[in-house]
C-alpha positions as CSV (number, residue, x, y, z in Angstrom):
1,M,108.6,83.2,77.2
2,L,106.3,81.9,80.1
3,N,109.0,80.7,82.1
4,L,110.1,84.6,82.3
5,F,106.7,85.2,83.7
6,Y,107.1,82.4,86.5
7,Q,110.5,83.4,87.4
8,A,109.5,86.9,88.2
9,R,110.3,88.3,91.7
10,W,106.7,88.6,92.3
11,G,107.4,88.9,96.3
12,E,109.8,92.0,95.7
13,M,107.4,93.6,93.8
14,F,104.7,93.6,95.9
15,A,107.0,94.8,98.8
16,F,107.7,97.9,96.2
17,F,104.3,98.6,95.7
18,S,102.8,98.0,99.0
19,E,105.5,100.3,101.1
20,G,104.4,104.0,101.9
21,N,101.5,105.4,103.3
22,P,99.0,105.4,101.5
23,P,100.7,102.2,99.5
24,L,102.5,103.0,96.4
25,A,100.2,101.4,94.1
26,V,97.0,103.4,95.5
27,Q,99.0,106.5,94.7
28,L,99.3,105.3,91.2
29,L,95.9,104.5,90.4
30,A,95.0,108.0,92.3
31,V,97.0,109.9,89.6
32,N,95.9,107.8,87.0
33,T,91.9,108.0,87.7
34,I,92.3,111.6,87.8
35,F,93.4,111.7,84.0
36,F,91.0,109.3,83.5
37,V,87.9,111.0,85.0
38,V,89.2,114.3,83.5
39,F,89.3,112.6,79.7
40,I,85.5,110.9,80.2
41,M,84.5,114.4,81.5
42,R,85.5,116.1,78.4
43,R,84.6,113.2,76.1
44,A,80.9,113.1,77.9
45,R,80.7,116.8,77.0
46,G,81.4,116.1,73.3
47,A,84.2,118.1,73.0
48,R,86.6,117.8,70.2
49,S,89.5,115.6,69.8
50,L,92.6,116.8,70.7
51,R,95.2,118.2,68.6
52,S,98.2,115.7,68.5
53,E,100.6,117.9,70.1
54,T,98.0,118.3,73.1
55,A,97.4,114.5,73.3
56,M,101.1,114.1,73.2
57,T,101.8,116.9,75.8
58,I,99.3,115.5,78.3
59,Q,100.5,111.8,77.8
60,G,103.8,113.5,78.7
61,L,102.6,114.7,81.6
62,L,100.7,111.8,82.8
63,I,104.4,109.9,82.6
64,A,105.8,112.8,84.7
65,A,103.4,112.4,86.9
66,N,103.6,108.7,87.4
67,S,107.5,108.9,87.4
68,V,107.4,111.5,90.6
69,V,105.0,109.0,92.4
70,L,107.4,106.1,92.0
71,F,110.5,108.0,92.9
72,Q,109.1,110.6,95.2
73,D,111.8,110.0,97.8
74,Y,114.7,111.2,95.5
75,V,112.3,113.9,94.1
76,W,112.0,115.3,97.9
77,R,115.5,114.9,98.6
78,Y,116.7,117.0,95.1
79,K,113.8,119.3,96.0
80,N,115.4,120.2,99.5
81,L,118.9,120.1,98.4
82,L,118.0,122.5,95.7
83,I,115.9,124.5,98.0
84,D,119.2,124.4,100.5
85,A,121.7,125.7,97.7
86,I,119.5,128.7,96.8
87,P,121.1,131.6,99.0
88,P,118.6,133.5,100.9
89,I,117.4,137.0,99.9
90,F,117.2,138.9,103.0
């Protein structure tokens, strides 16, 4: 199992997470920090614990936000294709 760690392509992973402006790693960190700060502020105010459905929804939103950051080039491309496909109203 430890061999898989040593054989990983760390250079490719570093290149993937360091591309973009700001780098992809910083974008992911910012999104996750926003969710974490909201969680800490809620906990500091002494709010009740979340219902399980609400907690699952928030976790889903966090996964979706991270996915949008990871695949932002594809998201923008498909968004533009979708907007171009909609006929003009005027």
